[in-house]
DRENTORMI-357315 format. One record per residue (C-alpha): residue number from 1; x, y, z. Coordinates in steps of 0.02 Angstrom, whole numbers, plus 50000, padded with zeros to 5 digits. Example, Ala and Ser with C-alpha at 12.3 -4.5 7.8 and 13.67 -1.06 7.14 Angstrom:
    n   east  north     up
    1  50615  49775  50390
    2  50684  49947  50357
# end
This chain:
    n   east  north     up
    1  50670  51268  46675
    2  50636  51452  46640
    3  50521  51468  46790
    4  50648  51383  46901
    5  50785  51503  46845
    6  50671  51652  46873
    7  50630  51588  47046
    8  50813  51572  47088
    9  50851  51746  47027
   10  50701  51825  47115
   11  50753  51766  47291
   12  50931  51823  47331
   13  51029  51730  47462
   14  51055  51861  47596
   15  51100  51833  47780
   16  50918  51861  47826
   17  50860  51725  47704
   18  50969  51575  47741
   19  50984  51431  47621
   20  50911  51259  47665
   21  51085  51192  47698
   22  51115  51335  47822
   23  50949  51296  47908
   24  51005  51117  47927
   25  51165  51177  48010
   26  51063  51290  48126
   27  50952  51145  48175
   28  51104  51037  48207
   29  51177  51172  48318
   30  51011  51193  48406
   31  51013  51011  48465
   32  51182  51034  48546
   33  51201  51059  48733
   34  51299  51223  48733
   35  51266  51344  48877
   36  51208  51494  48773
   37  51165  51531  48594
   38  51287  51676  48579
   39  51436  51570  48635
   40  51409  51425  48514
   41  51578  51373  48443
   42  51562  51365  48254
   43  51689  51259  48163
   44  51799  51334  48029
   45  51723  51227  47892
   46  51545  51278  47941
   47  51591  51464  47942
   48  51686  51452  47779
   49  51547  51358  47688
   50  51407  51466  47760
   51  51474  51642  47802
   52  51297  51711  47823
   53  51273  51609  47985
   54  51400  51718  48076
   55  51312  51877  48025
   56  51143  51804  48076
   57  51211  51760  48248
   58  51287  51935  48268
   59  51123  52020  48221
   60  51008  51908  48324
   61  51091  51781  48439
   62  50921  51704  48486
   63  50883  51638  48314
   64  50950  51466  48367
   65  50828  51368  48475
   66  50913  51264  48611
   67  50824  51105  48661
   68  50879  51086  48841
   69  50719  51014  48919
   70  50755  50911  49074
   71  50624  50780  49111
   72  50578  50709  49281
   73  50668  50547  49242
   74  50829  50641  49202
   75  50813  50743  49363
   76  50787  50585  49465
   77  50935  50499  49383
   78  51046  50650  49412
   79  50994  50661  49595
   80  51038  50477  49620
   81  51209  50503  49542
   82  51244  50654  49654
   83  51188  50558  49809
   84  51305  50415  49768
   85  51449  50537  49743
   86  51413  50617  49914
   87  51410  50446  49998
   88  51575  50396  49919
   89  51652  50562  49972
   90  51603  50527  50153
   91  51681  50355  50146
   92  51515  50259  50137
   93  51464  50131  50007
   94  51381  50200  49851
   95  51213  50118  49889
   96  51140  50098  50065
   97  51103  49925  50131
   98  50924  49865  50161
   99  50853  49883  50338
  100  50868  49697  50381
  101  51025  49660  50280
  102  51124  49508  50335
  103  51305  49498  50276
  104  51355  49348  50175
  105  51480  49280  50301
  106  51365  49290  50453
  107  51291  49125  50513
  108  51104  49122  50546
  109  51048  48997  50679
  110  50865  48949  50696
  111  50788  48985  50866
  112  50715  48809  50884
  113  50698  48649  50787
  114  50538  48589  50705
  115  50504  48461  50841
  116  50525  48591  50978
  117  50413  48712  50883
  118  50275  48581  50865
  119  50288  48538  51049
  120  50277  48720  51100
  121  50127  48746  50985
  122  50033  48597  51058
  123  50066  48655  51236
  124  50005  48830  51191
  125  49846  48756  51116
  126  49810  48656  51274
  127  49837  48809  51385
  128  49724  48915  51274
  129  49588  48784  51273
  130  49591  48771  51463
  131  49584  48960  51480
  132  49436  48974  51362
  133  49341  48835  51452
  134  49367  48923  51618
  135  49304  49089  51549
  136  49151  49007  51471
  137  49106  48919  51633
  138  49118  49084  51728
  139  49005  49167  51599
  140  48874  49032  51618
  141  48875  49051  51807
  142  48868  49240  51814
  143  48756  49284  51667
  144  48579  49239  51626
  145  48507  49231  51452
  146  48374  49363  51484
  147  48304  49478  51351
  148  48313  49668  51356
  149  48461  49662  51479
  150  48343  49628  51625
  151  48480  49541  51724
  152  48499  49556  51912
  153  48314  49590  51942
  154  48199  49494  52057
  155  48056  49417  51959
  156  47942  49268  51967
  157  47978  49107  51875
  158  47837  49140  51752
  159  47906  49313  51707
  160  48083  49243  51695
  161  48023  49110  51576
  162  47934  49241  51473
  163  48092  49347  51461
  164  48202  49198  51419
  165  48311  49221  51264
  166  48236  49065  51186
  167  48079  49170  51156
  168  48178  49311  51076
  169  48204  49352  50892
  170  48351  49298  50787
  171  48432  49469  50799
  172  48425  49464  50989
  173  48505  49292  50992
  174  48646  49349  50876
  175  48677  49507  50978
  176  48686  49405  51139
  177  48809  49281  51061
  178  48914  49424  50996
  179  48920  49506  51167
  180  48972  49346  51255
  181  49106  49309  51124
  182  49179  49484  51142
  183  49186  49466  51332
  184  49300  49314  51315
  185  49438  49418  51234
  186  49417  49585  51322
  187  49572  49665  51394
  188  49467  49756  51524
  189  49284  49777  51565
  190  49190  49868  51429
  191  49328  49842  51299
  192  49252  49848  51124
  193  49396  49912  51017
  194  49546  49797  51042
  195  49601  49692  50894
  196  49545  49525  50965
  197  49372  49594  51008
  198  49355  49665  50832
  199  49397  49495  50757
  200  49265  49410  50865
  201  49133  49539  50818
  202  49173  49523  50633
  203  49171  49333  50642
  204  48999  49334  50723
  205  48933  49450  50588
  206  49013  49344  50451
  207  48931  49186  50517
  208  48763  49274  50521
  209  48784  49333  50341
  210  48837  49159  50285
  211  48675  49088  50356
  212  48576  49226  50271
  213  48657  49199  50101
  214  48625  49013  50115
  215  48438  49051  50110
  216  48444  49203  49994
  217  48565  49158  49856
  218  48526  49310  49747
  219  48567  49440  49879
  220  48717  49507  49782
  221  48734  49666  49886
  222  48743  49558  50043
  223  48876  49452  49957
  224  48976  49610  49922
  225  48964  49663  50104
  226  49019  49490  50159
  227  49174  49502  50049
  228  49214  49671  50126
  229  49202  49596  50301
  230  49321  49456  50249
  231  49448  49586  50194
  232  49428  49689  50352
  233  49451  49537  50464
  234  49605  49483  50368
  235  49683  49656  50389
  236  49652  49655  50576
  237  49727  49480  50590
  238  49880  49534  50491
  239  49903  49680  50610
  240  49888  49564  50761
  241  50014  49443  50685
  242  50140  49585  50672
  243  50108  49671  50838
  244  50039  49543  50961
  245  50075  49365  50904
  246  50014  49281  51064
  247  49842  49358  51052
  248  49840  49317  50866
  249  49872  49133  50900
  250  49741  49130  51037
  251  49607  49208  50927
  252  49645  49098  50777
  253  49644  48937  50879
  254  49488  48983  50978
  255  49384  49034  50827
  256  49451  48897  50713
  257  49505  49017  50574
  258  49606  48956  50425
  259  49766  49058  50411
# end
């Protein structure tokens, strides 16, 4: 008790040494959202109970720390509120409508019934099949299965038999099949970059890798590359479905892909 009394007498309560209760008041004022520390409105009860706060503010107005940090979430929320107010001031609804918004009272009529759609699909399949058969027959008439691109040359029957693709390696056979498949979907001569041609090239490579992995089941890096080719082909097909639906249907039906 003696030491506590001595401690109280040794530390006088001056404006520069505020009491704990005054510090609590300062902290409470610091959490407020007033514009400046010097213009903080102090209540009459606070000033009467703690007169040293007024003198502390007069001597150093920056003793009170204002916590006015604005986070990104608060900025974003405030920007949305201001944008809504500007839209309302211009006579527009507070929130914009989606790009393909259909009002509730508008009637939506389907373009065709299910029976008509199935009939149209079957007729498209027949036309595509006839077109592919015609292109394949023209390829067989005009092209020879000769190795090393020795087509259009005059040679004896023995040399032609020697250069026949049946005597070539597996890689030569796959490259020839890939070239002939790409020619069926070319938009012009020498086209190697259109979407349909890319799908044919990827499908040929996928079939080759499937045959390879059937024999070498522990080729995990090859399996990873095959999965990447699946993803790439799916992305190209999705692009074709959005941009050129007729070519998409033709490629899917001709190659027998599951979509």
